[in-house]
Structure formats: C-alpha cells, structure tokens
C-alpha positions as CSV (number, residue, x, y, z in Angstrom):
1,M,-14.8,10.1,3.6
2,I,-11.8,11.3,1.7
3,T,-9.6,9.5,4.2
4,K,-11.3,6.2,3.4
5,L,-11.0,6.9,-0.3
6,I,-7.2,7.5,0.0
7,I,-6.7,4.4,2.1
8,L,-8.7,2.3,-0.4
9,T,-6.8,3.8,-3.3
10,F,-3.5,2.9,-1.6
11,L,-4.7,-0.7,-0.9
12,A,-5.7,-1.0,-4.6
13,L,-2.3,0.2,-5.8
14,I,-0.6,-2.2,-3.4
15,L,-2.6,-5.1,-4.6
16,G,-2.1,-4.1,-8.2
17,S,1.7,-4.0,-7.7
18,L,1.6,-7.3,-6.0
19,F,-0.3,-9.0,-8.8
20,S,1.9,-7.3,-11.4
21,A,4.9,-8.8,-9.8
22,L,3.2,-12.2,-9.7
23,Y,2.4,-11.9,-13.4
24,L,6.0,-10.9,-14.2
25,L,7.3,-13.8,-12.1
26,F,5.4,-16.4,-14.1
27,K,5.9,-14.8,-17.5
28,R,8.3,-16.8,-19.6
29,G,11.7,-15.1,-20.4
30,E,10.9,-12.0,-18.4
31,D,13.7,-10.0,-16.7
32,K,13.8,-10.6,-12.9
33,T,14.6,-6.9,-12.3
34,K,11.1,-6.0,-13.3
35,V,9.8,-8.3,-10.6
36,A,12.1,-6.8,-8.0
37,R,11.0,-3.3,-9.1
38,A,7.3,-4.2,-8.8
39,L,7.9,-5.6,-5.3
40,T,9.9,-2.5,-4.3
41,V,7.0,-0.3,-5.4
42,R,4.6,-2.5,-3.3
43,I,6.8,-2.2,-0.2
44,S,7.2,1.5,-0.7
45,L,3.5,2.0,-1.0
46,S,2.9,-0.1,2.1
47,L,5.4,1.9,4.1
48,L,3.9,5.2,2.9
49,L,0.4,4.1,3.8
50,F,1.6,3.0,7.3
51,V,3.2,6.4,7.8
52,L,0.1,8.2,6.6
53,L,-2.1,6.2,9.0
54,I,0.2,7.0,11.9
55,A,0.2,10.7,11.0
56,G,-3.6,10.6,10.6
57,F,-4.0,9.2,14.1
58,Y,-1.5,11.7,15.5
59,F,-3.1,14.8,13.9
60,G,-6.7,13.6,14.6
61,V,-7.7,13.1,11.0
62,I,-8.5,9.5,11.8
63,P,-10.3,9.3,15.2
64,A,-9.5,6.6,17.7
65,Q,-12.4,4.2,18.3
66,G,-13.6,2.8,21.6
67,N,-14.0,4.1,25.2
68,H,-10.9,5.5,26.8
69,G,-11.6,6.2,30.4
C-alpha cells in the first residue's frame, strides 16, 4: 500500500512540475530559465521514479504479475 502511495506521489509531483513549466512558458515576460528548471525537475523526478521501480522489482517490494512457468 505504501508503495502505491509513493508511486502516486511521484506521479503527482511530475505532473505538477510539468504544468508549472507550462504556466511559466505562457506567462508574459517570464524568464525562460525557470521553465528549463521546472522541466529539469520533471525529468529528474521521472528518472528517480524509474530507478525506484526497477529497484522495487529487483528487491521484491513490487511483485511481478502473471504466470511464469
């Protein structure tokens, strides 16, 4: 249950960063470095989530689904 909560939290943070970058992109007179920083945060969170998912499968925290055998 805690694993699902962590994954959903990461997804919410990723979406929040994405929409923050979109808002900053369309805001008049805004510095473009803030947009780049928001997108960098989104990419970093996505990579961290991917690494955590792979580690979760490897260590058995996230069980594999389906019949194997």
